[in-house]
N, C-alpha and C positions, 0 to 999 in steps of 0.2 A: 396568341395567346398560350401563354404555357400553362400546363396544366402536372398537377401535381397531387400525390394523396396527401403530404403534410406541407406545412411552410417549410422551404427549404435550410431556411437558420444561414445563409449565406449567399453567395454568388453573388446574380444580379441585385440580389436584397440590400447590399452594399451599395449600389447605385441608387437605388429607392432611396436608402438612408439621406446618400448626400444631395441629393433631390429634395426633400423632406428639409434637410438642413438650410439649403437655401432659400426656401420656402417661408422658414421661419425668420429668415433675416428680412426677407422682401416684405413680411406682412408685419410680423409683430414688432423687428427693431425698427422699422419704417415708422408705426405706428406709434412708438415711444418717442422717434425722433421730432415727430411732428408739434411735440411741447414747445420745441427749440424755437417754434416759429412765432411763439405763443406774445413773446415783446414787440416781436414783427407788427405783428399784426394787430395789436392794443394800440400801438404807437403809430401806424397807417391808418387807421380806419376810425382811431378817437374814439374806441368804444372801452366801456369799465371790465370788470374781470371777469365778472359774471357772464357776459355775453360773450366774448373771447372764447373762453374755458369751455363751452359747449361745441366748438369744433371738434376737439380731442374725444369728448363725449359721445358723439353723433359717431364718429370713425368707430372705437371700440364697440359702441353698441351694434352699428351696422354690421361689423363683420361677425361678432355672436349671434344676434337676433336671426340672421340670413343660414348660419351654418348650418340649417337642415336641408334648405337648398341647394347647397352645394353637395350633399350628400345625395340627395335627390338627382341630380344630374350625374352626377358618379354611376349610380346604381344604375339608371335606365339609359344612360347615354354612353360616357366613358369617363373613365379618371383623367385621361389625357386631354378630352374634350372639356371638360369643366375648368381644368387649372389653366388651360391655355386661354380660354375665354376669361377667366378671372383676371388673368394678367393683362390682357387688351382692355377689360373695364378699369383697373386699376390704373392703370399707366394713362388711360385716357382721363381718369378724375384730376390726377395729380397736373397733368397738361393744362388743363381746361382751369385749374385752378391760378395758375400762372396768369389768367388773364382778367382774375376775378376784381369785380368794384364794389364788391359790399361785403358784409359778413355773409348776408342771407345767399351769396352767390358760392361763397365756400362750404357753408352748410350742405349745399346740395353737390357740387363737385367734389370737396375733399371729405364731407362726412359723408354723403349716400355712396356716392358714385364708387367713390374709391372704397369705401368700407363695404360694400357688396363684391366686388371683384376678390379683396382680401380673402371673404366668406367664401366663393367659389373656389379656392385654392387649400384653404387653411384644415379642414376638417379631411376632405379627400386623401390629403396626402400623408397627413397621420395615419389613416387608415390603411393606407397601404403598406406602412412599416410593419403593422399589426398582423397584416396577411402573409406577410414575408419572414415574420420570426416568431418562434415559439420560448425555443430553451434560451436564448441570448433577447428576450423581446425587452427587458426593462434598460441594458446596455443600449440597444440600439435606439431606443426612444429617448434614452439620457444625450446619444451623441446628436441626434437630430433636431431635439430642443434644444439644445444648447446654441442653437443659431441666432435666438433670442437674444443671449446676453452676450454672445460674441458682435455681432451684428449691433446690439446697441453701444457696446464699447468702443466699435471702429466707425460707425455711422454718425456719432454725436459729434465728435471733433472733427467730420469732415464734412457735415452738413452747416456747423459754425462757420466752418472757412468758405464755404459755398457762398453762405450770406453774404460775409463781408466783401466776398471777390464780386458776386454779381447780384446782389440783392437778393430778397426773399422771392421774387418772380423768377429768378434765372435759378434757385435754388430747386423750386418746386420743376422747373421745366427738366433739368438734370437728374431727379429723382423720378420722372416719369420715365425716361429713358432706362433709367436703372434697374426699374420694377419690371420693364418687358423681359428680364429674364425669368419671371414667373412662367411665360412659353416655352423656356428652352427646360425650366423643371417639370413642365407637364408631359414635354417629349419621353421624359427618362420612365416616367411611370409606367412601364409595361405593365399588362393586364396578368393576373396568374388565376387560374382555375383550380380551387381545393377540393378535396372530396367532400368536404359538408356543403360546399357550395352548391355542387350536382343533386344534393339529395334531396331540393325542393322539387324539381321537376320530375320524377317518378311520383313522389306522392301526390300531387295533383294530376298526374296522367291517372290515377287509380279513381279519381273522381267520377261518379255515374254521370252528371248532369254535361260532361263532356264527350259531344260526338264522337264516333270512331275516327271518323274521316279526320278530325282535326287531332286526334292525339297520334295518327301515323306522321301526320304533317309536324307534330312538335318532337316526335321522335327521329324525324330526319333532318331537324335543324340543329347546328351545333351548337355548343356552350358559347351562348353570346349574350347580349341585355335581354334583359327581362322583356324589353317593349318588342324586338324581333323574334321571342319565343313565344309570346303571347300575344295576341292583337283584339281577342273578344272583351267585351265587358267584365263577362264572370273573370276572364281568367285575370284581366288587369287589378279587379279587387282583391283576387285572394293573394296575387303576388304582393299587392299594396300593404295588404294585414301582415303576411307573413315576415315581410320587412319592419313592421312597426309592433309586433304581439308582446315583444318584450316588455313594452310602456305598461303593462299588466303585472309584471315580476314584482312583488314585494322588495326583493333586495335593490332592483334597480328604481324604486319607488323613493326607499329610504336615501339611495345614493343621491339621487336629482332634488332632493330637500338639502342635503349638506352641502350640496354644490351652491345653493343659493346663498346661504350663508356665510360660506367660504369667500365666495365672489364677494361678496358686500364689503368681509373684512380685509381682504390684501388689496383691494384696490385705491383707496385713497391714501394709503402710506406713500404711493409711489409721487401722487401728486404735492402731498404737504410734506415730506420728510424735509426738503430744502428751506421751504418758507419757516418752519418749525425750527430747523438749525440756525436761521439767519434769526430768529427771534431771540435766540439765546445767546446771541452773541458770537457766533461762530462767522468768520470773514465768507465773501461768495465763494473763493477759491477753497474753502475747504468742505464748503456745504457741497461744491458739484464734485469735490473727490469722494464724498459720501455716497455719492450715486454711483461715481464710476467702481468703488468696491463693491458695491451692492451687486451692479451688472457683473464683474470679472467672477464674484464669489456664487455668483448666480450658473456662471456656467461650469465650475467645479461640481456646485451640487447636482446639476443634471447628470455629468457623467460619472462622478464617484457612487453616488447614491444609486444611480442606475445599475453600475458593476456590482456594487455590494449586493442589493436584494436578487440580483441574478446569481448568487451562490448557492450552493446546497443547504447550507445552515441557514439561511434566510428568506430563501425564495417560497417556502410555505407560509412564512407570516409578512408576506408584501402588505396586506392588508392591513396590520398592526405598525407597519414601518409608514404608511401612509398616515395614519391617524395621530403619529407621534410626529411627523413632521409638518402638519396642520396645527397639530396643541402647541408646539415648540413657536411656531410663528408666532401665535395668538398671545403666550407669555410673553413675548418680545413685545408687542405692541401694549402691553399691560405696562411695563417697565420702561416704555420711552419716554412717557412724561417727567422722570425723576433725573433722566440723563442730559445734564444741564451744559455739558461742554463738550469740544471736540475729542478729548480722550476717550470720552466713555460712548461718544456715539459711533466710533469706530468698529468696538467690538460689536456693536448693535448692528452695524452695517453687512460684519461678516456672518453673524447668528442667522440675522433675518434673511441676507440673500441664499446663503447654503441651502436652508430649511426649504426657502422658495422655489428653489430649482429642484430640490428633490420633490418634493410633490406636485410640482408642474408634468415631471417625469411619470408619475406614478398614477397619473388620471389617465391616461389612455388604458395601461395595463388593468388599473381598478376595474374599468369599463370592460375590458375586454373579459376577465376573468368573469363578471358578474352575467354578461350576455352571450359570450362566446365571439368566434372571429368572424362566423357569417353574417353577424348582426353589426359588427362594430362601427361600420361606416353610418349607418343611421343613427345608431347610439351616440355615438361622438357628437353627430349635428346637433343631436337634443342636449346632450351635456353641455356643448359650448352655446346653443340658445340661452341654456338657463343662466348664462354668464351675462346675458346681455342686459338685463333688466338692473340688477344690482349692478353692474359697471355706470350706467345711465344714470343711477339713481344716488349711488353712496359718494361723491364727491361735493353735489351739491348740498346734501345733507351734511356731509362732514365739513362744508364750509360756513351751513348756517350755525352751525355748534359754536364754530370759532368766532361767527360774529355776536351770538346770543350770550354766550358766557367769557368771552373775553380772551380765551386760553385754548391751549389744543387738547388739554387732558381729557376732556368728554370725548372728541371724535377718536383719540387714541382707544379710550376705554372699551369705545362701543365695539370697533375694529376687533380688537382683542378677545372680547366676550363673543362674539360674534364666531370668530375661528374656532375657540374652545368648545362653543357649542357644536359646531360642524363636527370636531372630533368626536367630542363627546356621545352626539346620536348615533355615528356608526359605531362605537363602541358597544354602546348598549344594543343595538341591534343584531350585532354578530354574538355577543352574550346569549340574548334571547334567542336566537338561532339554534346554538349550542347546549341551550338548556333545551330546547324542543326537540332535538335533536336526540338527545340524552334520554329524554322521557317516552320518545317513539321506541328506542332500543330496548328499555325496560320493558315496556308493554309487549314489545315483540317477543323479547326473550320468555316473559310472562304465558304469553299465547304459547309459544313454541313447549314451555313445559309442562303446561295443560294438555296440550294435544301428546306429548311424548308419555304423559299420565295416562291420558284416555286409551292410548296405542298399547301401552303395556297390558292395562288393564284388561283392555278387549282379548289381548293376547293370552293373558293369563285365563280368561275365564273359557277361551275356546277352547285352553289346554286342558283345563279343569272339567269341562264338558263332555271332551272327548275322553279322556281317563274313566268320569263314571259311565259312560255309554259302553265303552270297555267291562268294566266290572261288571255292569247289568248282563253283559252278554257272555263273560265269565261264569256268573253266579246262574243265568238260565241252563249253561251247558251243563255246569257241575251238577244243578238240582236234577236234569233229566238223566244224566248219567247215572246218580243216586237212585231215580225211579226204576229205570231199566233193571238196575240189579237186584 
């Protein structure tokens, strides 16, 4: 385990970025490509759209719902072990899915098992990037998170070709072998011990309820996983609380609520953009091209927005850059129902894809700014956990609105307002924090002025008293001298 006072901002950190890049390809890109199997599953099992669509929803939901479990294994055992275990589970799920005989089988193997494996890999890999980078954190995250867009752009035609050549069973079997590369990615995740990570042990050793013998034993143990450092029940409870004490931070609470609305707004568009384009008369080839544009521009948004927000002029304003990106995606969703032809939908794909990549890059950066680097892994697990319910619920709700109203307008308007509300909530929270800080500063300055006035008054009084006493003594001496005369 390498030890550093602060993040090295380079060196082996770029290998961590490369490993996280491959993790996002094997998790998020593969998840998006599962939708390519939709028609094949529907035709083979003879089921309707709603039942078949649950496969993709369960994968996404399981990946985000089990994200805290991935953080827990990473914190208490090892990031390397967690990602390797996740790779084995995800690969096993895809391989077992190639032998599926019913949709229920796919729900368990492709949905639950593969989603659980992805969850063990995704948040720990992203958290490792935050531990190795500080000054160039946004750029590092931009490169790492671009794996989702690049992977989708490359894997989508490859998966379609595999289905045509080997059927959907053979394609899933090959994907299972490809996902085993997560084990290689896990091997790259070399642990790092930062100065702020080592602060929790001395603080704990100062507690009175810890016996002296255990203190000596703990001091002799090298910096390793908390389960090795602490084995008693009290120690374990203390460390668990220290890992998740950020849950009571007001800033994190506001961020968590905003993430719920943001996740609800962004999910349905990836499911219904192609059906909407087909409904307004766009050809199948052009509709697929819209998704390709969105994926490629997503990559550009990941990297360029990460690079821009690392510049000195914007680094202090990354919070508002994130709000701007989320709000722009919300506005894009609001204008989508009036875009009725392919030439108008192309600029939409460019704009939405760019700002989608932008705010996805800044989510880990925002989380790190709120909770700090030492709690980043646990906090990211909670943040991605909060994505689970919106990812599971929003596509069926959007589909119900389409069935009820007969158009996509209500669905897209709901998505747009949800993302705009997410951005507005964070904006008002920052303004309220700024007003409170200004008020506290004014109170502090007033208190300081009063204290200064009181101090000056006390000095003046003491000087006056001293002068009066001297005058009294002088008068007394003068009186005595006169009487003697």
